MDTraj code that builds the backbone (N, CA, C; nanometers):
import mdtraj as md
import numpy as np

residues = "MET MET ARG ALA LYS LEU ARG VAL SER HIS ALA ASP PRO LEU ALA GLU GLY GLN GLU SER GLN ASN LEU THR PHE LEU ALA VAL ALA ALA SER HIS TYR PRO ASP ASP GLY THR ASP GLU ASN ASN THR PHE ALA ARG TRP THR PRO ASN ALA VAL LEU GLN ILE THR ILE CYS ASN PRO GLU LEU ILE GLY LYS PHE ALA ILE GLY ASP GLU PHE TYR VAL ASP PHE THR LYS VAL ALA THR PRO GLU".split()
xyz = np.array([
    [1.1603, 1.5057, -0.2458],
    [1.0619, 1.5608, -0.1557],
    [0.9448, 1.4651, -0.1383],
    [0.9005, 1.4001, -0.2486],
    [0.7919, 1.3023, -0.2394],
    [0.8092, 1.2007, -0.3508],
    [0.7800, 1.0754, -0.3198],
    [0.7811, 0.9701, -0.4209],
    [0.6444, 0.9043, -0.4210],
    [0.5878, 0.8888, -0.5399],
    [0.4611, 0.8179, -0.5572],
    [0.4889, 0.6935, -0.6413],
    [0.3998, 0.5976, -0.6331],
    [0.4092, 0.4790, -0.7176],
    [0.2793, 0.4709, -0.7961],
    [0.2922, 0.4793, -0.9281],
    [0.1755, 0.4857, -1.0159],
    [0.1761, 0.3694, -1.1143],
    [0.0564, 0.3324, -1.1582],
    [0.0385, 0.2232, -1.2546],
    [-0.0278, 0.2792, -1.3798],
    [0.0204, 0.2373, -1.4961],
    [-0.0410, 0.2791, -1.6233],
    [-0.1802, 0.2154, -1.6310],
    [-0.2816, 0.3001, -1.6438],
    [-0.4186, 0.2488, -1.6547],
    [-0.4750, 0.2657, -1.7950],
    [-0.4155, 0.3558, -1.8729],
    [-0.4640, 0.3803, -2.0089],
    [-0.3472, 0.4273, -2.0955],
    [-0.3383, 0.3729, -2.2132],
    [-0.2402, 0.4167, -2.3128],
    [-0.3111, 0.4178, -2.4474],
    [-0.3155, 0.5353, -2.5105],
    [-0.3818, 0.5439, -2.6407],
    [-0.3246, 0.4400, -2.7355],
    [-0.4107, 0.3739, -2.8118],
    [-0.3605, 0.2813, -2.9130],
    [-0.2723, 0.3566, -3.0129],
    [-0.1730, 0.2889, -3.0627],
    [-0.0804, 0.3529, -3.1557],
    [-0.1220, 0.3291, -3.3002],
    [-0.1218, 0.4354, -3.3786],
    [-0.1442, 0.4254, -3.5225],
    [-0.0092, 0.4447, -3.5903],
    [0.0066, 0.3862, -3.7052],
    [0.1334, 0.3993, -3.7768],
    [0.1663, 0.5467, -3.7996],
    [0.2881, 0.5846, -3.7685],
    [0.3317, 0.7218, -3.7871],
    [0.2844, 0.8177, -3.6799],
    [0.2226, 0.7668, -3.5728],
    [0.1722, 0.8534, -3.4659],
    [0.2880, 0.9279, -3.4006],
    [0.2683, 1.0564, -3.3755],
    [0.3748, 1.1398, -3.3210],
    [0.3578, 1.1714, -3.1737],
    [0.2488, 1.1247, -3.1117],
    [0.2285, 1.1463, -2.9685],
    [0.1428, 1.0327, -2.9135],
    [0.1424, 1.0230, -2.7797],
    [0.0616, 0.9207, -2.7144],
    [0.0127, 0.9762, -2.5810],
    [-0.1154, 0.9572, -2.5523],
    [-0.1731, 0.9985, -2.4252],
    [-0.1694, 0.8814, -2.3277],
    [-0.1205, 0.9094, -2.2063],
    [-0.1093, 0.8076, -2.1022],
    [-0.1814, 0.8550, -1.9770],
    [-0.2422, 0.7615, -1.9048],
    [-0.3027, 0.7902, -1.7755],
    [-0.2438, 0.6940, -1.6737],
    [-0.2015, 0.7493, -1.5610],
    [-0.1462, 0.6718, -1.4507],
    [-0.2357, 0.6915, -1.3286],
    [-0.2550, 0.5843, -1.2507],
    [-0.3309, 0.5902, -1.1260],
    [-0.2429, 0.5421, -1.0113],
    [-0.2748, 0.5846, -0.8896],
    [-0.2027, 0.5366, -0.7723],
    [-0.2166, 0.3851, -0.7632],
    [-0.1093, 0.3182, -0.7180],
    [-0.1155, 0.1726, -0.7046],
    [-0.2132, 0.1347, -0.5943],
    [-0.2767, 0.0212, -0.6141],
    [-0.3696, -0.0342, -0.5166],
    [-0.3897, -0.1812, -0.5531],
    [-0.4426, -0.2559, -0.4609],
    [-0.4719, -0.3967, -0.4877],
    [-0.6037, -0.4321, -0.4216],
    [-0.6664, -0.5375, -0.4712],
    [-0.7922, -0.5805, -0.4099],
    [-0.7661, -0.6561, -0.2802],
    [-0.6416, -0.7059, -0.2629],
    [-0.6053, -0.7763, -0.1393],
    [-0.4565, -0.7581, -0.1127],
    [-0.4237, -0.7345, 0.0132],
    [-0.2848, -0.7227, 0.0557],
    [-0.2563, -0.8319, 0.1585],
    [-0.1290, -0.8700, 0.1735],
    [-0.0957, -0.9704, 0.2757],
    [-0.1371, -0.9220, 0.4150],
    [-0.1751, -1.0152, 0.4993],
    [-0.2190, -0.9804, 0.6349],
    [-0.1123, -0.9059, 0.7140],
    [0.0152, -0.9347, 0.6847],
    [0.1210, -0.8684, 0.7605],
    [0.1541, -0.7293, 0.7070],
    [0.0880, -0.6857, 0.5983],
    [0.1056, -0.5505, 0.5452],
    [0.2387, -0.5255, 0.4776],
    [0.3102, -0.6316, 0.4393],
    [0.4447, -0.6147, 0.3848],
    [0.4486, -0.5767, 0.2375],
    [0.3385, -0.5796, 0.1689],
    [0.3378, -0.5461, 0.0268],
    [0.3723, -0.3989, 0.0067],
    [0.4683, -0.3701, -0.0834],
    [0.5106, -0.2316, -0.1058],
    [0.3947, -0.1441, -0.1529],
    [0.3088, -0.1966, -0.2394],
    [0.1959, -0.1169, -0.2879],
    [0.1023, -0.0780, -0.1743],
    [0.0920, -0.1638, -0.0729],
    [0.0104, -0.1314, 0.0440],
    [0.0648, -0.0074, 0.1140],
    [0.1963, 0.0007, 0.1260],
    [0.2580, 0.1167, 0.1907],
    [0.2326, 0.2430, 0.1095],
    [0.2517, 0.2365, -0.0221],
    [0.2273, 0.3542, -0.1056],
    [0.0800, 0.3932, -0.1023],
    [-0.0106, 0.2953, -0.1064],
    [-0.1540, 0.3247, -0.1059],
    [-0.1972, 0.3888, 0.0254],
    [-0.1297, 0.3551, 0.1326],
    [-0.1640, 0.4145, 0.2619],
    [-0.1399, 0.5646, 0.2610],
    [-0.0273, 0.6074, 0.2048],
    [0.0108, 0.7481, 0.2098],
    [-0.0357, 0.8269, 0.0877],
    [-0.0611, 0.7597, -0.0229],
    [-0.1141, 0.8257, -0.1430],
    [-0.2270, 0.7370, -0.1964],
    [-0.3436, 0.7415, -0.1304],
    [-0.4513, 0.6506, -0.1690],
    [-0.5171, 0.6844, -0.3024],
    [-0.4986, 0.8058, -0.3503],
    [-0.5624, 0.8449, -0.4758],
    [-0.4699, 0.9371, -0.5523],
    [-0.4457, 0.9058, -0.6772],
    [-0.3653, 0.9918, -0.7641],
    [-0.4018, 0.9615, -0.9086],
    [-0.4060, 1.0663, -0.9900],
    [-0.4282, 1.0529, -1.1337],
    [-0.3290, 1.1451, -1.2026],
    [-0.2543, 1.0900, -1.2969],
    [-0.1609, 1.1691, -1.3766],
    [-0.1906, 1.1410, -1.5230],
    [-0.2210, 1.2451, -1.5977],
    [-0.2412, 1.2321, -1.7416],
    [-0.1294, 1.3078, -1.8100],
    [-0.0691, 1.2436, -1.9082],
    [0.0455, 1.3028, -1.9750],
    [0.0422, 1.2655, -2.1229],
    [0.0829, 1.3590, -2.2061],
    [0.0992, 1.3331, -2.3489],
    [0.2474, 1.3350, -2.3778],
    [0.2961, 1.2281, -2.4382],
    [0.4377, 1.2221, -2.4725],
    [0.4535, 1.2368, -2.6236],
    [0.5573, 1.3112, -2.6623],
    [0.5861, 1.3335, -2.8041],
    [0.7258, 1.2832, -2.8424],
    [0.8000, 1.2336, -2.7455],
    [0.9341, 1.1822, -2.7704],
    [0.9227, 1.0491, -2.8442],
    [0.9709, 1.0420, -2.9689],
    [0.9563, 0.9184, -3.0467],
    [1.0216, 0.7978, -2.9796],
    [1.1216, 0.8211, -2.8946],
    [1.1892, 0.7112, -2.8258],
    [1.1012, 0.6502, -2.7157],
    [0.9986, 0.7222, -2.6705],
    [0.9137, 0.6747, -2.5608],
    [0.7768, 0.6250, -2.6059],
    [0.7328, 0.6675, -2.7231],
    [0.5996, 0.6285, -2.7699],
    [0.5941, 0.4763, -2.7864],
    [0.4933, 0.4170, -2.7247],
    [0.4750, 0.2727, -2.7325],
    [0.5534, 0.1951, -2.6271],
    [0.6243, 0.2631, -2.5396],
    [0.7070, 0.1964, -2.4379],
    [0.6331, 0.1738, -2.3067],
    [0.5127, 0.2299, -2.2914],
    [0.4364, 0.2174, -2.1675],
    [0.3203, 0.1211, -2.1909],
    [0.3136, 0.0165, -2.1107],
    [0.2064, -0.0829, -2.1240],
    [0.1120, -0.0731, -2.0047],
    [-0.0147, -0.0981, -2.0294],
    [-0.1130, -0.0985, -1.9214],
    [-0.0687, -0.2003, -1.8167],
    [-0.0687, -0.1557, -1.6911],
    [-0.0275, -0.2410, -1.5801],
    [0.1152, -0.2169, -1.5351],
    [0.1984, -0.1546, -1.6199],
    [0.3352, -0.1211, -1.5782],
    [0.3292, -0.0251, -1.4603],
    [0.4215, -0.0419, -1.3665],
    [0.4274, 0.0459, -1.2502],
    [0.5560, 0.1265, -1.2520],
    [0.5456, 0.2521, -1.2049],
    [0.6589, 0.3443, -1.2056],
    [0.6630, 0.4232, -1.0767],
    [0.7849, 0.4516, -1.0316],
    [0.8035, 0.5486, -0.9249],
    [0.8060, 0.6861, -0.9904],
    [0.7391, 0.7813, -0.9300],
    [0.7383, 0.9182, -0.9780],
    [0.7893, 1.0054, -0.8640],
    [0.9013, 1.0718, -0.8891],
    [0.9621, 1.1554, -0.7867],
    [0.9289, 1.3024, -0.8123],
    [0.8867, 1.3707, -0.7064],
    [0.8569, 1.5125, -0.7126],
    [0.9663, 1.5877, -0.6383],
    [1.0362, 1.6708, -0.7102],
    [1.1422, 1.7526, -0.6532],
    [1.1096, 1.8983, -0.6804],
    [1.1039, 1.9768, -0.5768],
    [1.0696, 2.1182, -0.5918],
    [1.1792, 2.1898, -0.6712],
    [1.1360, 2.2753, -0.7615],
    [1.2272, 2.3568, -0.8405],
    [1.2688, 2.4764, -0.7560],
    [1.3980, 2.5021, -0.7526],
    [1.4464, 2.6152, -0.6757],
    [1.3979, 2.7463, -0.7378],
    [1.3584, 2.8391, -0.6535],
    [1.3128, 2.9692, -0.6997],
    [1.4358, 3.0533, -0.7394],
    [1.4365, 3.1092, -0.8620],
    [1.5512, 3.1907, -0.9010],
    [1.5601, 3.3155, -0.8140],
    [1.6817, 3.3576, -0.7890],
    [1.7010, 3.4769, -0.7050],
    [1.6834, 3.6043, -0.7829],
])
top = md.Topology()
chain = top.add_chain()
for i, resn in enumerate(residues, 1):
    res = top.add_residue(resn, chain, resSeq=i)
    for name in ("N", "CA", "C"):
        top.add_atom(name, md.element.get_by_symbol(name[0]), res)
traj = md.Trajectory(xyz[None], top)
């Protein structure tokens, strides 16, 4: 239904034995885009100029896997209403 492109802007530092991690993602943007507008982030920024996603992860397989500056596609799919 909708796809956003987000960049990790904050990741809590990890302490030994930590069981969760707080992450913050922001909409992609750049200080300069090519004159021809071909940069993918330019397209995403046009349609989603502002976004903030804060999430706490507790899955041990994911903790420490997100680095500041990493970019991700985030897909939003509506959940079907039960009958």
